C-alpha positions as CSV (number, residue, x, y, z in Angstrom):
1,M,201.4,97.4,133.3
2,S,201.9,101.1,133.5
3,D,200.3,103.1,130.7
4,T,201.8,106.6,131.0
5,R,201.6,107.6,127.4
6,R,202.9,110.9,126.2
7,P,200.4,113.3,124.6
8,K,199.9,112.6,120.9
9,Q,201.2,115.1,118.4
10,G,200.7,115.5,114.7
11,S,197.5,113.4,114.6
12,R,195.8,115.3,111.8
13,Q,194.6,112.9,109.2
14,P,196.6,113.4,106.0
15,H,194.7,114.3,102.8
16,L,196.2,111.6,100.8
17,T,193.4,111.1,98.3
18,L,193.8,114.7,97.2
19,V,197.4,114.5,96.2
20,P,197.5,113.8,92.4
21,G,199.9,111.5,90.6
22,G,200.9,107.9,91.3
23,Q,198.6,105.0,91.8
24,R,195.1,105.4,93.1
25,A,194.2,101.8,93.5
26,G,190.9,101.5,95.4
27,M,189.3,104.5,93.7
28,A,186.4,103.7,91.3
29,E,186.5,103.8,87.6
30,L,185.7,107.2,86.2
31,A,182.2,106.2,85.4
32,E,181.6,104.8,88.8
33,F,183.1,108.0,90.3
34,R,180.7,110.1,88.2
35,E,177.8,107.9,89.3
36,H,178.7,108.3,92.9
37,L,178.8,112.1,92.6
38,A,175.5,112.2,90.7
39,T,173.9,110.1,93.4
40,A,175.2,112.5,96.0
41,G,173.6,115.4,94.2
42,A,176.7,117.0,92.6
43,P,175.9,120.1,90.4
44,A,175.6,119.7,86.7
45,E,178.8,121.7,86.0
46,V,180.8,119.2,88.1
47,L,179.3,116.2,86.2
48,E,180.1,117.9,82.8
49,M,183.8,118.2,83.9
50,L,183.9,114.5,84.5
51,D,182.3,113.7,81.2
52,T,185.3,115.3,79.4
53,A,188.0,113.8,81.6
54,S,190.0,110.7,80.5
55,D,190.5,109.2,83.9
56,V,189.9,109.9,87.6
57,D,193.3,111.7,88.0
58,E,192.4,114.2,85.3
59,A,188.9,114.6,86.8
60,M,190.3,115.4,90.2
61,L,192.7,117.9,88.7
62,R,189.9,119.7,86.8
63,L,187.8,119.9,89.9
64,A,190.7,121.3,91.8
65,E,191.5,123.9,89.1
66,A,187.8,124.9,89.2
67,G,188.1,125.5,93.0
68,L,185.8,122.6,93.8
69,L,188.5,120.6,95.4
70,P,191.7,121.6,97.2
71,G,194.7,121.6,94.8
72,P,197.9,119.7,95.4
73,E,199.5,122.5,97.4
74,D,196.5,122.9,99.6
75,S,196.5,119.2,100.3
76,V,200.2,119.2,101.3
77,A,199.7,122.3,103.4
78,G,196.9,120.6,105.3
79,L,199.0,117.5,105.8
80,L,201.9,119.6,107.2
81,E,199.7,121.3,109.8
82,G,200.0,118.1,111.9
83,W,203.8,118.6,112.0
84,Q,203.7,122.1,113.5
85,P,204.2,120.9,117.1
86,L,207.6,119.7,116.2
87,L,208.7,123.3,115.7
88,E,207.9,124.3,119.3
89,P,210.9,124.8,121.6
90,A,209.7,122.1,124.1
91,C,209.7,119.4,121.4
92,D,212.3,116.7,121.8
93,A,213.5,113.7,119.8
94,L,211.1,111.3,121.4
95,N,208.1,113.5,120.7
96,A,209.3,114.0,117.2
97,E,209.4,110.2,116.7
98,L,206.0,109.7,118.2
99,C,204.6,112.3,115.8
100,G,206.2,110.4,113.0
101,T,205.0,106.9,114.0
102,E,201.5,108.1,114.5
103,F,201.6,109.7,111.1
104,L,202.8,106.5,109.5
105,G,200.0,104.6,111.2
106,M,197.4,106.9,109.8
107,V,198.9,106.7,106.3
108,R,199.0,102.9,106.4
109,S,195.4,102.9,107.5
110,A,194.3,105.3,104.8
111,A,196.3,103.7,101.9
112,P,194.5,101.4,99.5
113,D,195.3,97.7,100.0
114,D,197.3,97.3,96.8
115,V,199.5,100.4,97.3
116,R,202.8,99.8,99.0
117,L,203.5,102.2,101.9
118,P,207.1,102.9,100.7
119,D,205.8,103.8,97.2
120,L,203.2,106.1,98.6
121,L,205.7,107.8,101.0
122,I,208.3,108.3,98.3
123,E,205.7,110.1,96.1
124,L,204.6,112.2,99.1
125,I,208.2,113.0,100.1
126,G,208.7,114.5,96.6
127,Q,205.6,116.7,97.0
128,V,206.6,117.8,100.5
129,R,210.1,118.7,99.3
130,E,208.7,120.8,96.5
131,Y,206.3,122.6,98.9
132,G,209.2,123.3,101.4
133,G,209.0,125.1,104.8
134,A,210.1,124.3,108.4
135,E,207.3,121.7,108.9
136,A,208.3,119.9,105.7
137,L,211.9,119.7,106.9
138,A,210.8,118.4,110.3
139,M,208.6,115.7,108.7
140,L,211.4,114.6,106.3
141,R,214.0,114.3,109.1
142,V,211.6,112.1,111.1
143,L,210.7,109.9,108.1
144,A,214.4,109.5,107.3
145,V,214.8,107.8,110.7
146,I,211.6,105.8,111.4
147,G,210.0,105.5,107.9
148,P,210.1,102.2,106.0
149,P,213.8,101.5,105.0
150,E,213.0,101.9,101.3
151,A,211.7,105.4,101.8
152,R,214.4,106.7,104.2
153,P,217.1,107.6,101.6
154,A,214.5,109.7,99.7
155,A,213.5,111.5,102.9
156,A,217.1,112.2,103.9
157,R,218.0,113.6,100.4
158,A,214.9,115.8,100.4
159,A,215.7,117.1,103.9
160,D,219.3,117.8,102.9
161,A,218.0,119.7,99.9
162,L,215.8,121.9,102.0
163,V,218.8,122.7,104.4
164,A,220.9,123.5,101.4
165,A,218.2,125.9,100.3
166,G,218.5,127.8,103.6
167,L,216.3,126.1,106.1
168,T,217.7,125.2,109.6
169,D,217.1,121.9,111.4
170,C,215.4,121.8,114.8
171,A,217.6,121.1,117.8
172,W,216.0,117.7,118.3
173,V,217.4,116.4,115.0
174,K,220.8,115.8,116.5
175,G,220.8,112.3,117.9
176,L,217.3,111.5,116.5
177,G,216.7,107.8,116.2
178,S,219.8,107.0,118.3
179,P,218.7,106.7,122.0
180,R,220.9,104.8,124.4
181,I,219.8,101.2,125.0
182,G,218.8,100.4,128.6
183,R,217.4,97.3,130.3
184,C,215.3,94.8,128.4
185,F,213.1,92.5,130.4
186,G,209.8,90.6,130.5
187,Y,208.0,87.4,131.4
188,A,205.5,85.0,129.9
189,D,202.3,83.7,131.4
190,A,202.6,80.1,132.5
191,F,200.5,78.8,129.7
192,G,202.9,80.2,127.1
193,A,200.0,82.0,125.5
194,Q,201.1,85.6,126.0
195,E,204.5,87.2,126.5
196,S,205.1,90.6,127.9
197,M,208.3,92.6,127.3
198,A,209.6,96.1,127.9
199,V,212.7,97.5,126.2
200,T,214.1,100.7,127.6
201,F,215.9,103.6,126.0
202,S,217.0,107.1,127.0
203,Y,217.7,110.4,125.3
204,G,220.0,112.1,127.8
205,R,218.4,111.8,131.3
206,K,214.9,111.1,129.9
207,S,214.1,107.4,129.8
208,H,211.2,105.6,128.1
209,A,210.1,102.0,127.6
210,V,208.4,100.5,124.7
211,V,206.0,98.0,126.3
212,V,204.9,95.1,124.1
213,L,202.4,92.2,124.4
214,I,202.9,89.2,122.2
215,D,200.0,86.8,121.8
216,H,201.1,83.2,120.8
217,D,197.5,82.0,120.7
218,L,196.8,84.5,118.0
219,G,199.8,83.7,115.8
220,G,202.7,85.2,117.7
221,G,202.2,88.8,116.5
222,I,202.1,92.1,118.4
223,K,198.8,92.4,120.4
224,D,199.6,95.7,122.1
225,C,202.4,98.2,122.0
226,F,202.7,101.5,123.8
227,L,205.2,103.8,125.4
228,S,205.7,104.5,129.1
229,D,207.9,107.2,130.7
230,R,208.2,105.1,133.9
231,P,210.4,102.1,133.0
232,D,211.2,101.5,136.6
233,R,207.6,101.2,137.5
234,I,207.0,98.8,134.6
235,R,209.9,96.6,135.8
236,A,208.6,96.6,139.4
237,K,205.2,95.5,138.3
238,Y,206.6,92.7,136.0
239,Q,208.8,91.4,138.9
240,Q,205.8,91.5,141.3
241,A,203.6,89.6,138.9
242,A,206.2,87.0,138.2
243,R,206.9,86.4,141.9
244,G,203.2,86.2,142.6
245,F,202.7,83.3,140.2
246,G,206.0,81.5,140.3
247,L,206.9,82.6,136.8
248,E,210.3,83.4,135.4
249,F,211.2,87.1,135.1
250,C,213.8,87.5,132.4
251,D,216.5,90.1,131.8
252,Y,217.5,90.0,128.1
253,Q,220.6,91.0,126.2
254,P,219.7,93.6,123.6
255,G,220.2,91.2,120.7
256,E,218.1,88.6,122.4
257,A,215.2,91.0,123.0
258,G,215.6,92.2,119.5
259,A,215.4,88.7,118.1
260,I,212.2,87.9,120.0
261,L,210.5,91.2,119.0
262,D,211.8,90.9,115.4
263,R,210.1,87.5,115.2
264,A,206.9,88.9,116.5
265,L,207.0,91.8,114.0
266,S,207.3,89.3,111.2
267,M,203.9,87.9,112.2
268,Q,200.6,89.6,111.5
269,P,199.7,92.1,114.3
270,C,196.8,90.7,116.4
271,P,195.3,93.6,118.5
272,V,191.7,92.8,119.6
273,E,190.4,95.6,121.7
274,P,189.9,99.1,120.2
275,D,192.6,100.7,122.4
276,Q,195.0,97.9,121.4
277,I,194.2,98.5,117.7
278,E,195.0,102.2,118.1
279,D,198.1,101.5,120.2
280,V,199.5,99.1,117.6
281,R,198.7,101.5,114.7
282,D,200.3,104.5,116.4
283,H,203.5,102.8,117.8
284,L,204.4,99.9,115.6
285,D,206.8,101.8,113.4
286,L,208.6,103.2,116.4
287,L,208.9,99.6,117.7
288,R,210.4,98.5,114.4
289,A,213.0,101.3,114.6
290,R,213.9,100.4,118.2
291,V,214.2,96.7,117.3
292,E,216.8,97.7,114.7
293,L,218.8,99.4,117.4
294,L,218.5,96.3,119.6
295,L,219.7,94.0,116.9
296,A,222.6,96.3,116.2
297,G,223.4,96.6,119.9
298,G,224.5,93.0,120.5
299,E,224.6,89.5,119.2
300,A,221.3,87.7,119.4
301,S,221.5,85.0,122.1
302,P,219.4,81.8,121.6
303,I,215.8,82.7,122.2
304,R,214.5,81.2,125.4
305,G,212.2,78.5,124.7
306,G,214.0,77.2,121.6
307,G,213.5,78.2,118.0
308,G,210.0,78.9,116.8
309,G,206.6,78.3,118.2
310,R,205.8,79.1,121.8
311,P,208.4,80.0,124.3
312,A,209.1,77.3,126.9
313,A,206.7,77.5,129.9
314,P,208.4,79.6,132.6
315,R,209.8,77.8,135.6
316,G,207.3,77.8,138.4
317,A,207.3,77.2,142.2
318,A,205.3,75.5,144.9
319,G,202.4,74.1,142.9
320,L,201.2,77.4,141.5
321,R,202.5,76.8,138.0
322,P,199.4,76.9,135.9
323,A,201.1,75.2,132.9
324,R,199.1,73.1,130.4
325,G,199.1,69.5,131.0
326,G,199.5,69.1,134.8
327,G,200.1,72.5,136.5
328,V,197.7,73.9,139.0
329,P,195.7,77.0,138.1
330,A,195.9,79.9,140.6
331,V,192.9,81.5,142.3
332,H,192.7,85.0,143.9
333,R,190.8,85.3,147.1
334,V,189.5,88.8,147.2
335,K,187.4,90.8,149.7
336,I,185.1,93.4,148.1
337,S,183.8,96.0,150.5
338,L,181.3,98.7,149.7
339,R,183.0,101.9,150.8
340,G,181.4,104.0,153.4
341,A,178.8,101.4,154.4
342,R,178.0,101.2,158.1
343,P,177.5,98.4,159.1
344,P,179.9,97.0,156.5
345,I,178.6,95.5,153.3
346,W,181.0,93.1,151.7
347,R,181.6,89.8,149.8
348,R,184.5,87.4,149.8
349,L,185.0,85.9,146.3
350,E,187.5,83.3,144.9
351,V,188.1,84.0,141.3
352,P,190.5,82.6,138.7
353,S,193.7,84.7,138.9
354,G,193.6,85.2,135.1
355,I,190.0,86.5,135.2
356,T,189.6,89.6,133.0
357,L,188.4,92.8,134.7
358,L,185.3,92.6,132.5
359,R,184.4,89.2,133.9
360,L,185.3,90.4,137.4
361,H,182.9,93.3,136.9
362,Q,180.2,90.7,136.0
363,A,181.0,88.7,139.0
364,I,180.8,91.7,141.3
365,Q,177.4,92.6,139.8
366,A,176.1,89.1,140.5
367,A,177.6,88.8,143.9
368,F,176.2,92.1,145.2
369,G,172.9,92.0,143.3
370,W,173.5,95.1,141.2
371,E,171.5,95.3,138.0
372,D,174.4,96.4,135.6
373,D,172.4,99.4,134.3
374,H,175.2,102.0,134.7
375,L,178.7,102.9,133.8
376,W,181.6,101.4,135.8
377,V,185.4,101.5,136.1
378,F,188.3,99.8,137.8
379,E,190.9,102.1,139.2
380,T,194.2,100.3,139.4
381,P,198.0,101.2,139.6
382,A,198.2,100.2,135.9
383,G,195.5,102.7,134.9
384,D,191.7,102.8,134.6
385,Y,189.7,100.0,133.0
386,G,186.1,99.9,132.0
387,K,184.1,100.3,128.8
388,A,186.7,101.4,126.3
389,G,186.1,104.9,125.0
390,R,188.2,108.0,124.4
391,D,185.5,110.2,125.9
392,L,185.7,108.2,129.2
393,G,189.5,107.8,129.2
394,H,189.3,104.1,130.1
395,R,191.2,101.2,128.6
396,S,189.1,98.1,127.8
397,A,188.5,95.9,130.9
398,A,188.3,92.9,128.5
399,G,192.0,93.3,127.8
400,A,193.3,93.4,131.4
401,K,193.5,90.6,133.9
402,L,193.2,90.7,137.7
403,S,196.7,89.1,138.0
404,G,198.1,92.0,135.9
405,V,196.8,94.8,138.1
406,A,196.7,93.2,141.6
407,A,199.1,90.3,141.6
408,L,200.0,89.7,145.2
409,P,198.3,89.4,148.6
410,G,197.7,92.9,150.0
411,D,197.3,94.5,146.6
412,R,194.3,96.8,146.3
413,I,192.2,98.2,143.5
414,R,188.9,100.0,143.4
415,Y,185.7,99.3,141.5
416,I,183.2,102.2,141.0
417,Y,179.7,101.5,139.8
418,D,177.2,104.2,138.6
419,F,179.0,107.5,138.1
420,G,176.0,109.3,139.5
421,D,175.5,107.4,142.8
422,D,179.2,106.5,142.9
423,W,179.1,103.1,144.6
424,E,182.8,102.6,145.4
425,H,184.0,99.1,146.2
426,D,187.5,98.4,147.7
427,I,188.9,95.2,146.4
428,T,191.7,93.6,148.5
429,V,193.7,90.5,147.5
430,E,193.7,88.4,150.6
431,D,195.5,85.4,149.2
432,V,196.6,83.5,146.0
433,L,195.8,79.8,146.2
434,P,195.9,76.7,144.0
435,A,192.4,75.9,142.5
436,E,190.6,73.1,144.2
437,P,189.7,70.0,142.2
438,G,186.0,69.9,141.2
439,V,185.3,73.5,142.3
440,A,183.8,76.0,139.9
441,Y,185.0,79.6,140.1
442,P,184.1,82.4,140.7
443,R,182.5,81.5,144.0
444,C,181.4,83.4,147.1
445,T,182.7,82.0,150.4
446,A,181.4,84.7,152.8
447,G,179.7,88.1,153.0
448,R,177.6,90.5,155.0
449,R,174.4,92.4,154.5
450,A,172.2,93.0,151.5
451,C,173.1,95.2,148.5
452,P,171.4,98.7,148.5
453,P,168.7,99.3,145.8
454,E,169.9,100.8,142.6
455,D,169.5,104.6,142.0
456,C,168.9,105.4,145.7
457,G,171.5,108.2,145.8
458,G,174.7,106.5,146.8
459,I,175.7,105.3,150.3
460,W,174.4,108.4,152.0
461,G,171.1,108.2,150.1
462,Y,170.8,104.5,151.2
463,Q,171.2,105.6,154.8
464,D,168.4,108.1,154.4
465,L,166.3,105.4,152.7
466,L,166.6,103.0,155.6
467,E,165.7,105.8,158.1
468,I,162.5,106.7,156.1
469,L,161.5,103.0,155.8
470,A,161.9,102.6,159.6
471,D,159.6,105.5,160.2
472,P,156.0,104.9,159.0
473,R,155.1,108.5,160.0
474,H,157.6,110.0,157.7
475,A,156.1,112.0,154.9
476,G,158.0,110.1,152.2
477,H,157.4,106.6,153.6
478,A,154.5,105.6,151.4
479,A,156.1,107.1,148.2
480,L,159.3,105.2,149.0
481,L,157.5,101.9,149.4
482,E,155.8,102.5,146.1
483,W,159.2,103.3,144.4
484,L,160.7,100.2,145.8
485,G,157.7,98.1,144.8
486,L,157.2,96.9,148.4
487,G,154.0,96.2,150.3
488,A,155.6,96.8,153.7
489,A,159.0,98.0,154.9
490,A,159.8,94.6,156.5
491,E,160.1,93.2,153.0
492,L,163.4,95.0,152.6
493,D,165.9,93.3,155.1
494,P,169.2,95.2,155.0
495,A,170.9,92.5,157.1
496,H,170.0,89.7,154.6
497,F,172.9,87.7,153.1
498,D,172.7,84.2,151.7
499,P,175.9,82.7,150.2
500,G,173.8,80.1,148.4
501,E,171.8,82.8,146.6
502,V,175.0,84.6,145.6
503,N,176.6,81.4,144.3
504,E,173.5,80.7,142.3
505,S,173.8,84.2,140.7
506,L,177.4,83.4,140.0
507,S,176.7,80.0,138.4
508,G,176.4,81.4,134.9
509,L,180.0,82.7,135.1
510,S,181.6,79.8,137.0
511,R,183.8,77.2,135.4
512,L,185.8,74.3,136.7
513,L,189.6,75.0,136.7
514,R,190.6,71.5,137.8
515,K,188.8,68.2,137.4
516,R,188.6,65.8,140.3
């Protein structure tokens, strides 16, 4: 699915623990607090202040008054810095909502387990109102729309009070939280394990989709949730995936989509991968606000699949309906070619259509004979997948399936291994077939030529290597043999390919999809 997220705004971590008053469940008893500071090497004058305090709240205030901790106003000022982007002329209603939902996600993560988020926000709203300023007004307007329902009236009253005191609302406040509802659509995998849905909205001419993954195997909660500014692209990919596997692509009425999502929101969120955890944290409150609009936008039709539990398995076609209990699992036949190799170096693999990109990476490593010592990434129309990491900009390959990024024959993706040598592999889906009884997948059915040695400088370095090996008089010939660990150049046969050897390498990954 497309992941064209908008840039994050307002992501500064709020200094919640420095705002006095209210509950501080989760903080130690005063004695434990003192012991912690003493162990950390706090000066004697700090410990003396704690000795005369009656509780942790008083101790924190004394430290702040002594200039050893930020005071309440400093803490609120630091918190409001994250809302400054909302004052920029380019900010619109959606970006304001995104800033708010990311803020709520951080507050929820930072709050002690036994402190209710609405209670914490109501206290914070009072402090922000007292502090005042344009950032405070922007924050309060957003919380009045997408905050927890119990906290919204307090935020609205506080915002109105700041306007009455002379502040002016930003232009995006008009219509905030009331985008026009568009198409709602989705599909479920044929096992009924996961359900994908996109609900679209627009502010004026700008459309966006909230893309949601529900995992019924993990309790029916939200596994992933993010925004895309390309709803049409999301719809096309969903339709393509559904057609490719004989699944049912569904268009939902707003109330029907709202009921499905409302049920998922009532369950515990179930993100698994780091990027899913962050996505759910940052977008769940916006999803809740959008679900309210959907439920208000139309009567909820009966949920497809009946009431409760898994949705009914989608209607399939032509024997490729991999439903539990008698359907036929699907297999992708892919040709994987090493880009730039002359003569061509390639492998033809048959892999489960539902294989994750992480497992596909492992299969490619085994099939070619790579040593898996370097970084790698899959470049797909749905985004880049590899080892998850913000510094790399990749989503986790463990959370994406081949069928989700290359569903149909003719679809292509690219796999790059070793960002220094840049071994680029073109992966083309040649066919989608029913799995054969008694056959373990992945398996290799054909191929050509041996894999180049690791760390030889990429495809051009490999060509030089072969030329040097073929010339015993070359000045680098002996050193190259030593580097390769060879006694003679003939021990490296670039034309060698044995499908039996490849399948033995794949055997640790292979599993039966159908019994005989």
